N, C-alpha and C positions, 0 to 999 in steps of 0.2 A: 638735317640742316648743318651737318658738319660738327655738331656738339655731341660728345659722348656722355651718357647719362649715369654712369656708376656713381655711387655716393662718395663724398669727399672723405679722405682718411682723417681719423681723429688724431690730433697731435699727440705723439708719444711722450711719456715722462722719461726723464733720464738726463744723461749728460748733454744731449743735443737740444733739450727743450728749455725755454725760458721759464721763469717762475712767476711772471706777472701776466695779468689779463687787463688789457686797456681798450677803451672805446675812443675812437678818433675820427675826425672828419677830414683828415689830411688829404686823402685821395680826392674827395669831392671839392675841397678847397683848391687843389691844384688844377682840377679839370675845369673849374668855372672861371679861371683867370683869363682876361683878354690878352691878346698878343702885345708884348711889351719889349722894352730894351733889354730886360732881364732874359727873355727868351732868345733874343739875338745873341747875347753873350754865350748862352748854352750852345747855340748852333755853331758859332764861330770857334768856341773853345773845343768842342767835341767833334763836330762834323767835318771840319777842314782837314782832318788827318787823312781822309779818303783822297784828298787832292794829292797828298804826298805819295800815297800808295799808287795812284794812277801815274804820277810822275816817274816813280821808281820802275814800275813794271814796263812802261812804255820805253823808257830809256834803254832798258836791257834788251827789249825786242828790237829796237832800232840800231843799237850798237853791235848786235851779234855779228853782222858782216865785218865791221871794222875790227872787232876783237880777233877775228880769224885771220886777219891780214898780217903779213910780215911787218914787224916793227911796232906792233901794238903794245908790246911790253908784257904780253900774256900768251903763253902757248896753249891755245884752245881753239876748237873748231866751232863753226856757226851752229851745227847740230847739237853740240854739247851745251851751248848757251841757251838755245831755244828748247832743247830737250831735257838734258840732265839737270842743268842749273834751274830751269823753270820747274821741273818736277820736285827738286829739292826745296825750292821756295814754297811750293804748295804744301809739301810734306811738313815743312816747318810751321806753316800757317795752321795746318790741322792739329799738329801736336801742341802748338801754343794756345790754340783756341780751347782745347780740352783742359790743359794745365791751368791757364789763367781764368777760364770760365768757372772752374770749381772754386778758385781763390776769390773770384769776384762775388759769387753768391755767399761765400763764407766771411770775407773781410770787408766787403763794401765796394761800390763802384769807383769811388774817387781814388782810393789808394792804388787800385789796379790800373786805372786809365793813366795814371802818372808813370807807373812802373813800365807798362807795356810800351808807351811812347819812348821812354828812355832806352829800352832794349832795342827797339826799332831803329832809333837814331844811331846808337853805338854800332850796331851791325852794319848799317849803311855806310858809316864813315870807314869802317874796316874794309868794306867792299871796294871803296875807292883806292885803297892801298894795296890791292891784290898784286902779287908778284908771281904766283904759281896758280895753276888751275885748281888745286885742292883748296887753297885759301879762298878763292872766289866761290867755290862750291859751298864751303863751310859757312861763310858769312851770308850767302844767299839763303841758306837754311835758317840761320839765326835771324835774318831780317824778316823772313816769313813767320818765324816763331813769335816775334814781337807783333806783327800785324794781325796774326790770328787772335792773339789776346785782345787786341784793339776791337776786333769785330764783336767779341763777347761782351767786353766791358762797356763799349760805347753804345751799342744798340740797346742794351738793357737800360742804361742811364738815360738816353734820349727819350725813349718811350715812357719812362717813369716821370720825366720832368715836363714833357710837352702836353698841353691840354688836349683832351680827346677830340675836340672839334677840328684840330689842325694836325693830329698825329700822323695820319696817313700821308698827306702831301709833304710834310716836313721830313719824315723818315725817308720817303722816296727820293726827294731832292738831295738830301744829305748823302745817301748811298750813291746817287747818280753823280754827285760832285767828283767822284773818282775820275770822271772823264774830263773834268776841267784840268786835272793834273795830267791826264793823258795828252790833252792838247798841248799843254806846256812842255811835256816831255818830248813830244813829237817835234815841236818847233825848236826846242832847245837842242835836240840832237842834230838838227840841220846846222846850227852854228858850231856846236862842239865837234862835229865830224868834218868840218871844213878845214882841211890841212893848210890852207892859206892863213888861217887864224891861229890854230893850235896844232902842235905836233900830234902824230898818230897815237903816241903813248900818253898823252896828257888830256886831250879833250874829253874822253869818256870818263876819266877820273874826276874832272871838274864837274861833270854832270851830276854824279853822285854827291859830291861835296856841296853843291848848291841845295840839294834836297835836305841835307843836314841843317844848313843855315835856316831854311824855311821852317823846318821842324822845331828848331829852338825857339823861333818866334811863337809858334803854336803852343809850345810848352809853357811859355810865359803867360799867354792868355788863359790856358787851362788851369793855372794855379787859382783862378778866381771862381772856377766852376765848383759848386757845392756837392756834397754827398746827396744821394737820392733820399728824400724824406720817407718814401715808401719803404726803402730798405731799413732806414733808421728805426721806424716805429715797430717793425716786426722783430728787429734784433736787439730789443731792450733799450733803445735810445729814443723813447717817445718824447721826452722833454726837448731833446735837440731837434727833433722833427717839427714839433710845435713852434719852437723859437724861429727856426729857419723859415717856415711857411709864413709866420706872422711878419717877419722882416720883409719878405718878398711882397706880401700883400700891402704893407705900408708904402713900400717903394712904388708899387704900381698905382696905388691910389693917388699918390703925389703926382706921378707922371700923367695920369688920366684926368685928375681933378675931380673925381667923383668916387663915391663909396662903391665897394663891390657888392654884388647880390649875395644873399645867404647861400651857403653850400647846400647841396641836394640831399645829403644824408650822412650817416656815420657807419662805421664798421667796428666790430668788437673782435679782437684777436688775442690768442695766447702767444706771448712773446717767446722767441727761441733764439739760441745763439747760432746754430747751424743746422744743416740737414744732410743726411747721409746719402750716398750714391744709391742705396737700396730704395729709399723713399722716392728719389728722383726718377729712377727707372720705373717703379710701379706707377708713379703719377703719369709719366709721359706715355708709357706703352700699355698699361692696364686701364687707367682711367680715361685716357684720350687716344685710343688706338687709331681712330680715323684722322685725327689731327697729326699724328705721327707719320702716317702714310702720306698725307698731303705735304708735310714739311720735307720729307725725304724726296718726294717726286720733284718738287720745285727746285730743290738745291742740286739734285743730280742733273736735271735738264739744263739749267743755266750754267752750272760749273763746267760741263763738258764743252758746251758751245763757246763760252768765254775763254776758258783756260787753254783750250785747244786752238782756237782761231786767233785770238788777239796776240798770243805769244808768237804765232808764226805768220802773221799777216805780212810782215816785211819780207820774210823768206818767199812767200808766194809771189810778191811783186818782182823780186830779183830773179827768181827761178823761171817763171813763166812769161814775164813781160820785160825782162832785161832792164828793170829800173835800177839805176845806180844806188848803192847803199846809202849814199849821202842825201838822196832825194826821197827816200821812203817816208820820212817824217811828214812831208806835205800831204801825202795820201792818208796817213794815219790820223793827222789832225782833223781831216774832214770826217772820217767815220767816228772819231771821238766826239766831235761836235754833235753828230746825230744821236750818239749815246746820251749826251747830257740834256739835249733839248727834249728828248722823249719824256723822262720823269718830270722835267720842268713844266711842260705843257699838259701832260696827262695826269700828273700827281693829284691835282685837285679833284679829279673825277673819282678817285678812290675814296674820298670822303663824302661825295655827293651821290654819284651813280651806285657806288658800292664796291666792296672788295671782290665778291664772287665773280661778277660779270667782267670786271676790269682785269683781274688776275688771269682768268681763263682766256679771255679774248687776246690779251697781249702775248701770252705764250703761244697760242695756236696760230695767230696771225704771223708772228715772227717766224715760226716753223714753216708755214706754207710759203712765205716769201723766200726763205732760204732754200727750200726745194726748187723754187723757180730759178733762183740764182745758180744753183748747182746744174740745172738743166741747160741754162745759157752758157755756163762755163764749159760744160762737156761738149757743146756744139761748136765751141770756138767763136762764139758771137760777142765775146767781151774783150775790151781792152783794159789797161790798168785803170783808166779813168772811169769807164762804165762799171767795172767790177767794184770799184770804190763807191760809186753811186748806189749800186745795188746793196752793198753792205751797209751803207749809211741808212737806207730805208729799213732794212732788216733790223738793225740795231736800235733804231728809234723805238721800236716796239719791244725788242728783246731786253734792252736796258731797263725799261719800265717794269717788265715782268721780273727780271732778275732782282731789281731793287725791292720788289714786293715780296720776294722770298724772305728777305731779312726782316721786313716789316711783319710778315705773317708769323714767323717763329717767335719774334720778340713780344707778340701781344696775345697769343692764344694759349699760353701755358701759365700756370700759377706763378705769382711773384717770387716765391722761394726757389723756383727751378729755372727762372728766366734765362740767366746768363749761361747756365750749364746746358739748357735746351738749345740755345743759339749755338753754343760751342759744338754740341754733339752733331746736330744736323749739318752745320757748316763743315765739320770735319769729315763726316761720313760721305756727304754729297760731294764735297770737293775732292776727297780722296778717290772716289769712284770716277769722277770726270776730270778733275784737275791734275791728278798725277798721271793717270793713264793717257789722258788727252794729249798733253804736250809730248810725251814719249812717242806715242803712235803717230801724231800729226807731224812731228819733225821728220820721221822716216818717210811718211807719205809725200810730203812736199819736197823733200830733198831728192826724191827719186826722179822728179821731173816728169812723172807719168800723170797725165790729166785725170785718168780714171780713178787713180788712187786718191787724189785730192777731192774729186767729186764724192767719193765714198765717205770721206771725213765730213764733208758738208752735209751729206744725207743723214749720217748718224746723229749729228748735232740737231738737225731739223726734226728728225723723228722723235728724239727725246724731248724737245721743246713742245711738240704737239701732244705727246703722251701726257706730259705734266699739265698742260692746259686742260685736257679732258678730265684728269683727276681733280683739278681745281673746280671745274664746272659742277662736280658732284659733292666735293668735300670741303670747299672753302667756307670759312666762317664769316658771317655777316658782322664784322667787328667795327664798322664805320660809326663814328661819333659815340661809341660806347666806352664806359670806364673799363680800365684793365681788370678791375675787381669784378665787374659784371661779366666780362668775357670769360674769365677763368678765376673762380673763387680761390682766394689764398688758402693754402693748406693749414695755416695757423688760425683760420677763422673760428671763433667760439660759437658753438651750436647752443641754442637755447633749449634747455631741458623742460619737458612737459611736467606739469605739477602731478 
């Protein structure tokens, strides 16, 4: 059923282990909460950063042609923007995910999701000030470094704060909100690239600057998002966890005008300060090998498709259909809308129909539709408009599947390893598809040879189908289940027989 059955490791004594053993109902108390204003604050404070990521990546893809033009203020080619700079952004994201993921599990979700957003915003601001290609490359890497940390810190925090009844749909919609930013970036690039409004060397800089302004607003909201009580009670801060949950319960009872039902149960754990890489590796790969294979498959499939295709969609339109660089934003806004509508409409089914059937079907269906698109493109049957329509349908399902990859990894591994597991599979999967994808795809699309672009489509489609088949056999039925039920914490106290 996708669950590996090796016994849970016993918490080791020593520097990394806590000295207390506590019994708490905090997980059950969080899971039985009805949806409230407090949960909306969590979603807005944490989830909206994906809008910024979508805004950022889309702007880069759409301004690639403008940056390569004479008078842009930057000596750089379109292939360098969609290839080298895109690969550096992803490399930074992989590195940042691993670095900040480890810190997130060690020092808490809240500290790190404040730091990672600050890094992201600072690097984006510096990108707007680029005067040489090396500067642009450097701060694309650092921007990715910040967003990689966001993926680890934010996904772990969201899943630990959202009730199990809503966790699937909320996680998918939040990850899918990236595409709201993509729509904004596409439409913004139309205005910013209009030389009747802004000079060639100014419009693209203002696009990045606007992202910084929006990020500062999110940073202000995020100040009110609390630490994860699940992280607190394991890391020796049980009283703080109890106080936080009690205050949230009182707030929700006032809002709803009725008392909350009693929690479903308690858990007893050995508190610890941190966990080493050795324990994380043994947990992920020895205790849960099937879940590790599932996670890697999902991330590689979606990473190649998305990082290869979305970074270069504007180049496809200009190369094969002679769409002016200033107009590519209109087309991208359409496929971005399809990407967001997918998780929005299908997300609820992950909590009702179930994870296994929804993950596998969205991956396989998007892959098959992409094969069909590649066939039509190879025959010369598509125009810029019909290619965009095909991609819109493909990505309606692909976006839902891709979002479920983050949901899957964030809920199927033990609490103590959650952020690091997200970071690892994001980094490995994204490195495999996200670094090689843009580099290869930039060369294929710039060549102007239809067959080479078709090949890139087919590779992405094949990997999505393969990942879907893996999910059909290995996906975990995690819908409406407590995180502690899906993967028992490493710190759980075992009852000894008399």
